[in-house]
Gaussian input, Z-matrix of N, CA and C with variables (Angstrom, degrees):
# hf/3-21g

backbone

0 1
 N
 C     1     B1
 C     2     B2     1     A1
 N     3     B3     2     A2     1     D1
 C     4     B4     3     A3     2     D2
 C     5     B5     4     A4     3     D3
 N     6     B6     5     A5     4     D4
 C     7     B7     6     A6     5     D5
 C     8     B8     7     A7     6     D6
 N     9     B9     8     A8     7     D7
 C    10    B10     9     A9     8     D8
 C    11    B11    10    A10     9     D9
 N    12    B12    11    A11    10    D10
 C    13    B13    12    A12    11    D11
 C    14    B14    13    A13    12    D12
 N    15    B15    14    A14    13    D13
 C    16    B16    15    A15    14    D14
 C    17    B17    16    A16    15    D15
 N    18    B18    17    A17    16    D16
 C    19    B19    18    A18    17    D17
 C    20    B20    19    A19    18    D18
 N    21    B21    20    A20    19    D19
 C    22    B22    21    A21    20    D20
 C    23    B23    22    A22    21    D21
 N    24    B24    23    A23    22    D22
 C    25    B25    24    A24    23    D23
 C    26    B26    25    A25    24    D24
 N    27    B27    26    A26    25    D25
 C    28    B28    27    A27    26    D26
 C    29    B29    28    A28    27    D27
 N    30    B30    29    A29    28    D28
 C    31    B31    30    A30    29    D29
 C    32    B32    31    A31    30    D30
 N    33    B33    32    A32    31    D31
 C    34    B34    33    A33    32    D32
 C    35    B35    34    A34    33    D33
 N    36    B36    35    A35    34    D34
 C    37    B37    36    A36    35    D35
 C    38    B38    37    A37    36    D36
 N    39    B39    38    A38    37    D37
 C    40    B40    39    A39    38    D38
 C    41    B41    40    A40    39    D39
 N    42    B42    41    A41    40    D40
 C    43    B43    42    A42    41    D41
 C    44    B44    43    A43    42    D42
 N    45    B45    44    A44    43    D43
 C    46    B46    45    A45    44    D44
 C    47    B47    46    A46    45    D45
 N    48    B48    47    A47    46    D46
 C    49    B49    48    A48    47    D47
 C    50    B50    49    A49    48    D48
 N    51    B51    50    A50    49    D49
 C    52    B52    51    A51    50    D50
 C    53    B53    52    A52    51    D51
 N    54    B54    53    A53    52    D52
 C    55    B55    54    A54    53    D53
 C    56    B56    55    A55    54    D54
 N    57    B57    56    A56    55    D55
 C    58    B58    57    A57    56    D56
 C    59    B59    58    A58    57    D57
 N    60    B60    59    A59    58    D58
 C    61    B61    60    A60    59    D59
 C    62    B62    61    A61    60    D60
 N    63    B63    62    A62    61    D61
 C    64    B64    63    A63    62    D62
 C    65    B65    64    A64    63    D63
 N    66    B66    65    A65    64    D64
 C    67    B67    66    A66    65    D65
 C    68    B68    67    A67    66    D66
 N    69    B69    68    A68    67    D67
 C    70    B70    69    A69    68    D68
 C    71    B71    70    A70    69    D69
 N    72    B72    71    A71    70    D70
 C    73    B73    72    A72    71    D71
 C    74    B74    73    A73    72    D72
 N    75    B75    74    A74    73    D73
 C    76    B76    75    A75    74    D74
 C    77    B77    76    A76    75    D75
 N    78    B78    77    A77    76    D76
 C    79    B79    78    A78    77    D77
 C    80    B80    79    A79    78    D78
 N    81    B81    80    A80    79    D79
 C    82    B82    81    A81    80    D80
 C    83    B83    82    A82    81    D81
 N    84    B84    83    A83    82    D82
 C    85    B85    84    A84    83    D83
 C    86    B86    85    A85    84    D84
 N    87    B87    86    A86    85    D85
 C    88    B88    87    A87    86    D86
 C    89    B89    88    A88    87    D87
 N    90    B90    89    A89    88    D88
 C    91    B91    90    A90    89    D89
 C    92    B92    91    A91    90    D90
 N    93    B93    92    A92    91    D91
 C    94    B94    93    A93    92    D92
 C    95    B95    94    A94    93    D93
 N    96    B96    95    A95    94    D94
 C    97    B97    96    A96    95    D95
 C    98    B98    97    A97    96    D96
 N    99    B99    98    A98    97    D97
 C   100   B100    99    A99    98    D98
 C   101   B101   100   A100    99    D99
 N   102   B102   101   A101   100   D100
 C   103   B103   102   A102   101   D101
 C   104   B104   103   A103   102   D102
 N   105   B105   104   A104   103   D103
 C   106   B106   105   A105   104   D104
 C   107   B107   106   A106   105   D105
 N   108   B108   107   A107   106   D106
 C   109   B109   108   A108   107   D107
 C   110   B110   109   A109   108   D108
 N   111   B111   110   A110   109   D109
 C   112   B112   111   A111   110   D110
 C   113   B113   112   A112   111   D111
 N   114   B114   113   A113   112   D112
 C   115   B115   114   A114   113   D113
 C   116   B116   115   A115   114   D114
 N   117   B117   116   A116   115   D115
 C   118   B118   117   A117   116   D116
 C   119   B119   118   A118   117   D117
 N   120   B120   119   A119   118   D118
 C   121   B121   120   A120   119   D119
 C   122   B122   121   A121   120   D120
 N   123   B123   122   A122   121   D121
 C   124   B124   123   A123   122   D122
 C   125   B125   124   A124   123   D123
 N   126   B126   125   A125   124   D124
 C   127   B127   126   A126   125   D125
 C   128   B128   127   A127   126   D126
 N   129   B129   128   A128   127   D127
 C   130   B130   129   A129   128   D128
 C   131   B131   130   A130   129   D129
 N   132   B132   131   A131   130   D130
 C   133   B133   132   A132   131   D131
 C   134   B134   133   A133   132   D132
 N   135   B135   134   A134   133   D133
 C   136   B136   135   A135   134   D134
 C   137   B137   136   A136   135   D135
 N   138   B138   137   A137   136   D136
 C   139   B139   138   A138   137   D137
 C   140   B140   139   A139   138   D138
 N   141   B141   140   A140   139   D139
 C   142   B142   141   A141   140   D140
 C   143   B143   142   A142   141   D141
 N   144   B144   143   A143   142   D142
 C   145   B145   144   A144   143   D143
 C   146   B146   145   A145   144   D144
 N   147   B147   146   A146   145   D145
 C   148   B148   147   A147   146   D146
 C   149   B149   148   A148   147   D147
 N   150   B150   149   A149   148   D148
 C   151   B151   150   A150   149   D149
 C   152   B152   151   A151   150   D150
 N   153   B153   152   A152   151   D151
 C   154   B154   153   A153   152   D152
 C   155   B155   154   A154   153   D153
 N   156   B156   155   A155   154   D154
 C   157   B157   156   A156   155   D155
 C   158   B158   157   A157   156   D156
 N   159   B159   158   A158   157   D157
 C   160   B160   159   A159   158   D158
 C   161   B161   160   A160   159   D159
 N   162   B162   161   A161   160   D160
 C   163   B163   162   A162   161   D161
 C   164   B164   163   A163   162   D162
 N   165   B165   164   A164   163   D163
 C   166   B166   165   A165   164   D164
 C   167   B167   166   A166   165   D165
 N   168   B168   167   A167   166   D166
 C   169   B169   168   A168   167   D167
 C   170   B170   169   A169   168   D168
 N   171   B171   170   A170   169   D169
 C   172   B172   171   A171   170   D170
 C   173   B173   172   A172   171   D171
 N   174   B174   173   A173   172   D172
 C   175   B175   174   A174   173   D173
 C   176   B176   175   A175   174   D174
 N   177   B177   176   A176   175   D175
 C   178   B178   177   A177   176   D176
 C   179   B179   178   A178   177   D177
 N   180   B180   179   A179   178   D178
 C   181   B181   180   A180   179   D179
 C   182   B182   181   A181   180   D180
 N   183   B183   182   A182   181   D181
 C   184   B184   183   A183   182   D182
 C   185   B185   184   A184   183   D183
 N   186   B186   185   A185   184   D184
 C   187   B187   186   A186   185   D185
 C   188   B188   187   A187   186   D186
 N   189   B189   188   A188   187   D187
 C   190   B190   189   A189   188   D188
 C   191   B191   190   A190   189   D189
 N   192   B192   191   A191   190   D190
 C   193   B193   192   A192   191   D191
 C   194   B194   193   A193   192   D192
 N   195   B195   194   A194   193   D193
 C   196   B196   195   A195   194   D194
 C   197   B197   196   A196   195   D195
 N   198   B198   197   A197   196   D196
 C   199   B199   198   A198   197   D197
 C   200   B200   199   A199   198   D198
 N   201   B201   200   A200   199   D199
 C   202   B202   201   A201   200   D200
 C   203   B203   202   A202   201   D201
 N   204   B204   203   A203   202   D202
 C   205   B205   204   A204   203   D203
 C   206   B206   205   A205   204   D204
 N   207   B207   206   A206   205   D205
 C   208   B208   207   A207   206   D206
 C   209   B209   208   A208   207   D207
 N   210   B210   209   A209   208   D208
 C   211   B211   210   A210   209   D209
 C   212   B212   211   A211   210   D210
 N   213   B213   212   A212   211   D211
 C   214   B214   213   A213   212   D212
 C   215   B215   214   A214   213   D213
 N   216   B216   215   A215   214   D214
 C   217   B217   216   A216   215   D215
 C   218   B218   217   A217   216   D216
 N   219   B219   218   A218   217   D217
 C   220   B220   219   A219   218   D218
 C   221   B221   220   A220   219   D219
 N   222   B222   221   A221   220   D220
 C   223   B223   222   A222   221   D221
 C   224   B224   223   A223   222   D222
 N   225   B225   224   A224   223   D223
 C   226   B226   225   A225   224   D224
 C   227   B227   226   A226   225   D225
 N   228   B228   227   A227   226   D226
 C   229   B229   228   A228   227   D227
 C   230   B230   229   A229   228   D228
 N   231   B231   230   A230   229   D229
 C   232   B232   231   A231   230   D230
 C   233   B233   232   A232   231   D231
 N   234   B234   233   A233   232   D232
 C   235   B235   234   A234   233   D233
 C   236   B236   235   A235   234   D234
 N   237   B237   236   A236   235   D235
 C   238   B238   237   A237   236   D236
 C   239   B239   238   A238   237   D237
 N   240   B240   239   A239   238   D238
 C   241   B241   240   A240   239   D239
 C   242   B242   241   A241   240   D240
 N   243   B243   242   A242   241   D241
 C   244   B244   243   A243   242   D242
 C   245   B245   244   A244   243   D243
 N   246   B246   245   A245   244   D244
 C   247   B247   246   A246   245   D245
 C   248   B248   247   A247   246   D246
 N   249   B249   248   A248   247   D247
 C   250   B250   249   A249   248   D248
 C   251   B251   250   A250   249   D249
 N   252   B252   251   A251   250   D250
 C   253   B253   252   A252   251   D251
 C   254   B254   253   A253   252   D252
 N   255   B255   254   A254   253   D253
 C   256   B256   255   A255   254   D254
 C   257   B257   256   A256   255   D255
 N   258   B258   257   A257   256   D256
 C   259   B259   258   A258   257   D257
 C   260   B260   259   A259   258   D258
 N   261   B261   260   A260   259   D259
 C   262   B262   261   A261   260   D260
 C   263   B263   262   A262   261   D261
 N   264   B264   263   A263   262   D262
 C   265   B265   264   A264   263   D263
 C   266   B266   265   A265   264   D264
 N   267   B267   266   A266   265   D265
 C   268   B268   267   A267   266   D266
 C   269   B269   268   A268   267   D267
 N   270   B270   269   A269   268   D268
 C   271   B271   270   A270   269   D269
 C   272   B272   271   A271   270   D270
 N   273   B273   272   A272   271   D271
 C   274   B274   273   A273   272   D272
 C   275   B275   274   A274   273   D273
 N   276   B276   275   A275   274   D274
 C   277   B277   276   A276   275   D275
 C   278   B278   277   A277   276   D276
 N   279   B279   278   A278   277   D277
 C   280   B280   279   A279   278   D278
 C   281   B281   280   A280   279   D279
 N   282   B282   281   A281   280   D280
 C   283   B283   282   A282   281   D281
 C   284   B284   283   A283   282   D282
 N   285   B285   284   A284   283   D283
 C   286   B286   285   A285   284   D284
 C   287   B287   286   A286   285   D285
 N   288   B288   287   A287   286   D286
 C   289   B289   288   A288   287   D287
 C   290   B290   289   A289   288   D288
 N   291   B291   290   A290   289   D289
 C   292   B292   291   A291   290   D290
 C   293   B293   292   A292   291   D291
 N   294   B294   293   A293   292   D292
 C   295   B295   294   A294   293   D293
 C   296   B296   295   A295   294   D294
 N   297   B297   296   A296   295   D295
 C   298   B298   297   A297   296   D296
 C   299   B299   298   A298   297   D297
 N   300   B300   299   A299   298   D298
 C   301   B301   300   A300   299   D299
 C   302   B302   301   A301   300   D300
 N   303   B303   302   A302   301   D301
 C   304   B304   303   A303   302   D302
 C   305   B305   304   A304   303   D303
 N   306   B306   305   A305   304   D304
 C   307   B307   306   A306   305   D305
 C   308   B308   307   A307   306   D306
 N   309   B309   308   A308   307   D307
 C   310   B310   309   A309   308   D308
 C   311   B311   310   A310   309   D309
 N   312   B312   311   A311   310   D310
 C   313   B313   312   A312   311   D311
 C   314   B314   313   A313   312   D312
 N   315   B315   314   A314   313   D313
 C   316   B316   315   A315   314   D314
 C   317   B317   316   A316   315   D315
 N   318   B318   317   A317   316   D316
 C   319   B319   318   A318   317   D317
 C   320   B320   319   A319   318   D318
 N   321   B321   320   A320   319   D319
 C   322   B322   321   A321   320   D320
 C   323   B323   322   A322   321   D321

   B1=1.4532
   B2=1.5265
   B3=1.3154
   B4=1.4580
   B5=1.5208
   B6=1.3155
   B7=1.4649
   B8=1.5248
   B9=1.3150
   B10=1.4631
   B11=1.5269
   B12=1.3083
   B13=1.4562
   B14=1.5249
   B15=1.3305
   B16=1.4654
   B17=1.5373
   B18=1.3324
   B19=1.4625
   B20=1.5214
   B21=1.3292
   B22=1.4669
   B23=1.5201
   B24=1.3200
   B25=1.4623
   B26=1.5250
   B27=1.3258
   B28=1.4668
   B29=1.5216
   B30=1.3305
   B31=1.4695
   B32=1.5208
   B33=1.3297
   B34=1.4644
   B35=1.5233
   B36=1.3106
   B37=1.4621
   B38=1.5250
   B39=1.3164
   B40=1.4583
   B41=1.5173
   B42=1.3140
   B43=1.4633
   B44=1.5305
   B45=1.3297
   B46=1.4699
   B47=1.5314
   B48=1.3217
   B49=1.4620
   B50=1.5329
   B51=1.3275
   B52=1.4637
   B53=1.5316
   B54=1.3305
   B55=1.4691
   B56=1.5284
   B57=1.3209
   B58=1.4679
   B59=1.5237
   B60=1.3258
   B61=1.4663
   B62=1.5258
   B63=1.3234
   B64=1.4665
   B65=1.5272
   B66=1.3137
   B67=1.4693
   B68=1.5297
   B69=1.3316
   B70=1.4654
   B71=1.5290
   B72=1.3262
   B73=1.4665
   B74=1.5208
   B75=1.3191
   B76=1.4650
   B77=1.5235
   B78=1.3235
   B79=1.4653
   B80=1.5242
   B81=1.3514
   B82=1.4728
   B83=1.5262
   B84=1.3354
   B85=1.4701
   B86=1.5284
   B87=1.3355
   B88=1.4648
   B89=1.5240
   B90=1.3193
   B91=1.4620
   B92=1.5235
   B93=1.3197
   B94=1.4691
   B95=1.5253
   B96=1.3241
   B97=1.4621
   B98=1.5157
   B99=1.3306
   B100=1.4641
   B101=1.5275
   B102=1.3245
   B103=1.4709
   B104=1.5269
   B105=1.3295
   B106=1.4686
   B107=1.5250
   B108=1.3243
   B109=1.4699
   B110=1.5198
   B111=1.3295
   B112=1.4735
   B113=1.5251
   B114=1.3336
   B115=1.4683
   B116=1.5184
   B117=1.3306
   B118=1.4700
   B119=1.5364
   B120=1.3401
   B121=1.4632
   B122=1.5218
   B123=1.3122
   B124=1.4610
   B125=1.5264
   B126=1.3090
   B127=1.4657
   B128=1.5377
   B129=1.3510
   B130=1.4713
   B131=1.5333
   B132=1.3289
   B133=1.4719
   B134=1.5232
   B135=1.3249
   B136=1.4629
   B137=1.5260
   B138=1.3303
   B139=1.4671
   B140=1.5214
   B141=1.3296
   B142=1.4732
   B143=1.5298
   B144=1.3321
   B145=1.4686
   B146=1.5302
   B147=1.3256
   B148=1.4634
   B149=1.5257
   B150=1.3149
   B151=1.4655
   B152=1.5307
   B153=1.3269
   B154=1.4683
   B155=1.5298
   B156=1.3152
   B157=1.4637
   B158=1.5259
   B159=1.3190
   B160=1.4673
   B161=1.5306
   B162=1.3290
   B163=1.4698
   B164=1.5265
   B165=1.3304
   B166=1.4682
   B167=1.5337
   B168=1.3136
   B169=1.4745
   B170=1.5189
   B171=1.3273
   B172=1.4588
   B173=1.5200
   B174=1.3329
   B175=1.4613
   B176=1.5211
   B177=1.3050
   B178=1.4582
   B179=1.5216
   B180=1.3062
   B181=1.4555
   B182=1.5168
   B183=1.3185
   B184=1.4496
   B185=1.5242
   B186=1.3384
   B187=1.4593
   B188=1.5287
   B189=1.3109
   B190=1.4595
   B191=1.5192
   B192=1.3165
   B193=1.4596
   B194=1.5189
   B195=1.3095
   B196=1.4633
   B197=1.5273
   B198=1.3227
   B199=1.4706
   B200=1.5140
   B201=1.3198
   B202=1.4623
   B203=1.5216
   B204=1.3031
   B205=1.4589
   B206=1.5226
   B207=1.3146
   B208=1.4592
   B209=1.5167
   B210=1.3216
   B211=1.4578
   B212=1.5249
   B213=1.3193
   B214=1.4588
   B215=1.5222
   B216=1.3199
   B217=1.4670
   B218=1.5196
   B219=1.3101
   B220=1.4672
   B221=1.5226
   B222=1.3266
   B223=1.4678
   B224=1.5269
   B225=1.3197
   B226=1.4607
   B227=1.5139
   B228=1.3136
   B229=1.4601
   B230=1.5265
   B231=1.3235
   B232=1.4718
   B233=1.5296
   B234=1.3316
   B235=1.4694
   B236=1.5310
   B237=1.3224
   B238=1.4645
   B239=1.5271
   B240=1.3240
   B241=1.4563
   B242=1.5268
   B243=1.3133
   B244=1.4623
   B245=1.5256
   B246=1.3177
   B247=1.4599
   B248=1.5377
   B249=1.3424
   B250=1.4623
   B251=1.5233
   B252=1.3202
   B253=1.4580
   B254=1.5253
   B255=1.3246
   B256=1.4604
   B257=1.5250
   B258=1.3212
   B259=1.4604
   B260=1.5212
   B261=1.3403
   B262=1.4673
   B263=1.5171
   B264=1.3121
   B265=1.4688
   B266=1.5143
   B267=1.3292
   B268=1.4619
   B269=1.5240
   B270=1.3230
   B271=1.4701
   B272=1.5286
   B273=1.3244
   B274=1.4673
   B275=1.5284
   B276=1.3120
   B277=1.4673
   B278=1.5207
   B279=1.3292
   B280=1.4682
   B281=1.5296
   B282=1.3279
   B283=1.4575
   B284=1.5323
   B285=1.3313
   B286=1.4607
   B287=1.5276
   B288=1.3281
   B289=1.4668
   B290=1.5299
   B291=1.3181
   B292=1.4659
   B293=1.5247
   B294=1.3174
   B295=1.4697
   B296=1.5203
   B297=1.3286
   B298=1.4634
   B299=1.5306
   B300=1.3302
   B301=1.4626
   B302=1.5314
   B303=1.3194
   B304=1.4584
   B305=1.5257
   B306=1.3184
   B307=1.4562
   B308=1.5257
   B309=1.3415
   B310=1.4576
   B311=1.5224
   B312=1.3192
   B313=1.4717
   B314=1.5129
   B315=1.3161
   B316=1.4540
   B317=1.5299
   B318=1.3275
   B319=1.4680
   B320=1.5261
   B321=1.3542
   B322=1.4839
   B323=1.5114
   A1=108.91
   A2=117.37
   A3=121.89
   A4=110.84
   A5=114.93
   A6=120.59
   A7=109.30
   A8=115.44
   A9=119.65
   A10=108.87
   A11=115.92
   A12=120.79
   A13=108.40
   A14=117.60
   A15=120.59
   A16=109.66
   A17=116.22
   A18=122.17
   A19=113.77
   A20=117.34
   A21=119.73
   A22=110.55
   A23=116.79
   A24=120.31
   A25=110.72
   A26=116.67
   A27=119.61
   A28=110.99
   A29=116.40
   A30=119.85
   A31=110.66
   A32=116.80
   A33=120.70
   A34=111.07
   A35=117.04
   A36=120.72
   A37=112.60
   A38=116.96
   A39=120.81
   A40=113.02
   A41=117.09
   A42=121.28
   A43=109.73
   A44=117.80
   A45=120.30
   A46=113.71
   A47=117.92
   A48=120.02
   A49=110.46
   A50=116.74
   A51=119.35
   A52=110.57
   A53=116.97
   A54=119.08
   A55=110.31
   A56=116.66
   A57=120.64
   A58=110.72
   A59=116.64
   A60=120.53
   A61=109.99
   A62=117.60
   A63=121.19
   A64=109.98
   A65=117.37
   A66=120.88
   A67=110.48
   A68=117.31
   A69=120.42
   A70=110.91
   A71=115.34
   A72=119.60
   A73=111.92
   A74=117.46
   A75=120.29
   A76=110.92
   A77=116.70
   A78=120.02
   A79=111.89
   A80=117.13
   A81=120.12
   A82=109.35
   A83=116.75
   A84=119.54
   A85=109.28
   A86=115.83
   A87=119.11
   A88=110.76
   A89=114.76
   A90=121.21
   A91=109.39
   A92=115.26
   A93=119.96
   A94=109.75
   A95=116.38
   A96=120.09
   A97=111.93
   A98=117.61
   A99=118.54
   A100=111.40
   A101=116.72
   A102=119.82
   A103=109.50
   A104=116.19
   A105=120.63
   A106=111.68
   A107=116.83
   A108=120.36
   A109=112.23
   A110=117.16
   A111=120.74
   A112=113.34
   A113=116.83
   A114=120.18
   A115=110.93
   A116=116.73
   A117=120.34
   A118=112.46
   A119=116.96
   A120=120.65
   A121=109.21
   A122=115.66
   A123=120.97
   A124=112.23
   A125=114.74
   A126=120.58
   A127=110.93
   A128=119.22
   A129=118.86
   A130=112.96
   A131=116.94
   A132=119.96
   A133=110.23
   A134=117.36
   A135=120.74
   A136=109.31
   A137=117.07
   A138=121.07
   A139=111.50
   A140=116.89
   A141=120.43
   A142=110.53
   A143=116.42
   A144=119.75
   A145=110.48
   A146=116.90
   A147=120.34
   A148=111.45
   A149=116.75
   A150=120.02
   A151=109.91
   A152=117.25
   A153=120.75
   A154=111.34
   A155=117.05
   A156=120.17
   A157=110.90
   A158=116.16
   A159=120.55
   A160=110.15
   A161=117.29
   A162=121.01
   A163=111.46
   A164=115.93
   A165=121.18
   A166=111.48
   A167=116.90
   A168=123.03
   A169=114.15
   A170=117.48
   A171=120.36
   A172=113.23
   A173=117.30
   A174=120.72
   A175=110.10
   A176=114.92
   A177=121.75
   A178=107.06
   A179=115.67
   A180=119.71
   A181=109.47
   A182=114.31
   A183=119.96
   A184=108.34
   A185=116.07
   A186=118.28
   A187=109.99
   A188=115.36
   A189=121.93
   A190=106.01
   A191=115.16
   A192=119.56
   A193=109.18
   A194=115.90
   A195=121.14
   A196=112.43
   A197=117.30
   A198=120.90
   A199=111.53
   A200=114.47
   A201=121.45
   A202=105.46
   A203=115.35
   A204=120.31
   A205=108.22
   A206=114.90
   A207=121.80
   A208=109.93
   A209=114.62
   A210=121.46
   A211=108.08
   A212=115.76
   A213=119.50
   A214=109.30
   A215=115.18
   A216=121.79
   A217=106.86
   A218=116.36
   A219=121.84
   A220=112.33
   A221=117.67
   A222=120.14
   A223=111.83
   A224=116.88
   A225=120.11
   A226=112.19
   A227=116.15
   A228=120.96
   A229=110.11
   A230=116.49
   A231=120.91
   A232=111.30
   A233=117.21
   A234=120.71
   A235=110.36
   A236=116.85
   A237=120.22
   A238=111.04
   A239=116.07
   A240=120.32
   A241=110.90
   A242=117.06
   A243=121.67
   A244=110.80
   A245=116.15
   A246=120.83
   A247=110.43
   A248=116.70
   A249=119.40
   A250=112.22
   A251=118.06
   A252=119.94
   A253=110.97
   A254=116.42
   A255=119.57
   A256=111.00
   A257=116.34
   A258=120.32
   A259=110.72
   A260=116.89
   A261=120.12
   A262=110.69
   A263=117.86
   A264=120.56
   A265=111.24
   A266=116.39
   A267=120.53
   A268=110.56
   A269=116.24
   A270=119.93
   A271=110.21
   A272=116.95
   A273=120.18
   A274=110.80
   A275=117.20
   A276=120.65
   A277=110.73
   A278=116.71
   A279=119.82
   A280=111.00
   A281=116.64
   A282=121.04
   A283=110.03
   A284=116.55
   A285=121.19
   A286=110.59
   A287=117.08
   A288=121.36
   A289=110.65
   A290=116.70
   A291=121.23
   A292=110.52
   A293=116.64
   A294=120.18
   A295=110.48
   A296=117.15
   A297=119.80
   A298=111.49
   A299=117.02
   A300=121.07
   A301=110.85
   A302=117.06
   A303=120.80
   A304=110.28
   A305=118.02
   A306=121.46
   A307=110.54
   A308=116.70
   A309=120.91
   A310=110.17
   A311=116.75
   A312=121.13
   A313=112.29
   A314=116.78
   A315=121.37
   A316=112.30
   A317=117.51
   A318=120.31
   A319=110.41
   A320=115.94
   A321=119.45
   A322=112.84
   D1=129.81
   D2=-177.67
   D3=-77.99
   D4=147.76
   D5=176.72
   D6=-70.23
   D7=152.21
   D8=176.21
   D9=-62.13
   D10=140.85
   D11=179.64
   D12=-72.38
   D13=120.73
   D14=178.07
   D15=-79.16
   D16=70.23
   D17=-171.87
   D18=-55.99
   D19=-46.30
   D20=-177.98
   D21=-61.81
   D22=-39.82
   D23=179.88
   D24=-67.23
   D25=-43.14
   D26=178.45
   D27=-63.78
   D28=-41.54
   D29=177.23
   D30=-61.83
   D31=-43.98
   D32=-179.22
   D33=-62.15
   D34=-37.69
   D35=-178.66
   D36=-79.70
   D37=-2.06
   D38=176.62
   D39=-70.33
   D40=-14.04
   D41=-179.97
   D42=-97.81
   D43=127.28
   D44=-177.33
   D45=-59.57
   D46=-35.06
   D47=-179.30
   D48=-68.82
   D49=-38.48
   D50=177.89
   D51=-67.76
   D52=-36.98
   D53=175.77
   D54=-62.51
   D55=-39.64
   D56=177.96
   D57=-62.97
   D58=-42.19
   D59=178.68
   D60=-63.43
   D61=-42.99
   D62=177.84
   D63=-60.98
   D64=-42.28
   D65=178.50
   D66=-62.23
   D67=-39.83
   D68=177.01
   D69=-62.81
   D70=-45.47
   D71=-177.99
   D72=-70.39
   D73=-19.66
   D74=176.55
   D75=-68.35
   D76=-23.48
   D77=179.99
   D78=-90.37
   D79=-33.32
   D80=-179.24
   D81=-172.19
   D82=148.98
   D83=173.35
   D84=-60.67
   D85=155.15
   D86=-177.67
   D87=-154.83
   D88=154.52
   D89=175.28
   D90=-84.65
   D91=164.28
   D92=177.83
   D93=-56.98
   D94=-44.82
   D95=-177.52
   D96=-64.09
   D97=-42.17
   D98=-179.34
   D99=-67.07
   D100=-32.52
   D101=175.60
   D102=-68.88
   D103=-46.79
   D104=-179.33
   D105=-60.87
   D106=-34.45
   D107=179.74
   D108=-64.16
   D109=-22.99
   D110=-177.73
   D111=-101.83
   D112=0.48
   D113=-177.85
   D114=-122.35
   D115=157.50
   D116=179.73
   D117=-86.39
   D118=32.66
   D119=178.49
   D120=-129.90
   D121=163.96
   D122=-176.12
   D123=-74.89
   D124=164.24
   D125=177.08
   D126=-61.34
   D127=-44.21
   D128=176.44
   D129=-59.90
   D130=-35.75
   D131=178.07
   D132=-66.76
   D133=-40.70
   D134=176.74
   D135=-61.32
   D136=-42.71
   D137=179.11
   D138=-59.65
   D139=-41.08
   D140=178.63
   D141=-64.40
   D142=-43.69
   D143=178.56
   D144=-62.32
   D145=-42.77
   D146=179.51
   D147=-65.23
   D148=-36.54
   D149=177.84
   D150=-61.98
   D151=-44.05
   D152=178.74
   D153=-65.73
   D154=-39.14
   D155=177.36
   D156=-66.22
   D157=-35.54
   D158=177.57
   D159=-68.31
   D160=-43.35
   D161=177.99
   D162=-62.38
   D163=-28.00
   D164=178.76
   D165=-86.88
   D166=6.05
   D167=179.47
   D168=63.62
   D169=26.62
   D170=178.46
   D171=-96.00
   D172=-23.83
   D173=178.17
   D174=-132.95
   D175=157.73
   D176=171.77
   D177=-130.04
   D178=160.13
   D179=178.80
   D180=-130.76
   D181=156.39
   D182=176.13
   D183=-144.97
   D184=143.44
   D185=178.06
   D186=-76.20
   D187=130.48
   D188=172.93
   D189=-130.88
   D190=104.88
   D191=-173.65
   D192=65.54
   D193=-130.49
   D194=-179.41
   D195=-89.62
   D196=-0.85
   D197=-177.06
   D198=-108.76
   D199=160.36
   D200=169.35
   D201=-107.59
   D202=126.97
   D203=-179.50
   D204=-107.54
   D205=130.81
   D206=-177.45
   D207=-104.30
   D208=146.50
   D209=174.23
   D210=-147.61
   D211=162.95
   D212=178.38
   D213=-66.83
   D214=145.04
   D215=175.62
   D216=-93.60
   D217=113.80
   D218=-173.91
   D219=-55.25
   D220=-41.74
   D221=-177.66
   D222=-65.28
   D223=-36.89
   D224=178.78
   D225=-68.33
   D226=-42.58
   D227=178.15
   D228=-66.31
   D229=-40.04
   D230=178.72
   D231=-63.31
   D232=-38.58
   D233=178.57
   D234=-61.98
   D235=-40.74
   D236=176.94
   D237=-65.20
   D238=-45.34
   D239=-179.78
   D240=-59.68
   D241=-45.18
   D242=179.49
   D243=-62.26
   D244=-43.78
   D245=179.40
   D246=-58.68
   D247=-49.75
   D248=-178.06
   D249=-69.13
   D250=-35.96
   D251=176.21
   D252=-60.10
   D253=-45.02
   D254=-179.83
   D255=-68.92
   D256=-40.53
   D257=178.91
   D258=-60.31
   D259=-49.50
   D260=-178.66
   D261=-70.32
   D262=-33.83
   D263=177.34
   D264=-62.76
   D265=-42.51
   D266=178.16
   D267=-65.94
   D268=-40.74
   D269=179.63
   D270=-64.83
   D271=-41.27
   D272=179.43
   D273=-64.64
   D274=-39.01
   D275=177.88
   D276=-63.92
   D277=-45.49
   D278=179.09
   D279=-62.44
   D280=-39.44
   D281=179.03
   D282=-63.21
   D283=-46.57
   D284=179.99
   D285=-59.04
   D286=-44.59
   D287=179.58
   D288=-62.78
   D289=-42.48
   D290=179.07
   D291=-61.95
   D292=-46.47
   D293=-179.96
   D294=-62.75
   D295=-43.40
   D296=178.74
   D297=-61.31
   D298=-40.71
   D299=178.66
   D300=-65.12
   D301=-41.24
   D302=179.05
   D303=-65.42
   D304=-40.35
   D305=178.98
   D306=-64.99
   D307=-38.52
   D308=178.85
   D309=-63.18
   D310=-43.58
   D311=-179.38
   D312=-67.33
   D313=-29.05
   D314=-177.00
   D315=-79.34
   D316=-15.68
   D317=179.41
   D318=-71.82
   D319=141.02
   D320=179.85
   D321=-72.14

């Protein structure tokens, strides 16, 4: 049985800037300001990207002092990993079957 397609997460990762933010958060949690300091976009733009990533269940935030610190949401990342593992597993199985069928036909 195939995993449910995490459509919102895939849509969110369709933007290169959001993928960059996810890659940053994969190394360590970060505040909006610290993310904005490392990107060529404004702090409000970073906030919008983080909001979309949060809606897609890829990140969570928590207040620490006066800041909100964002980190990857393990369950969201795991859902993507499971989806791609099953997708590639199915593709590999179909490929193997195709190759076996071609080899059978090629035998004299």
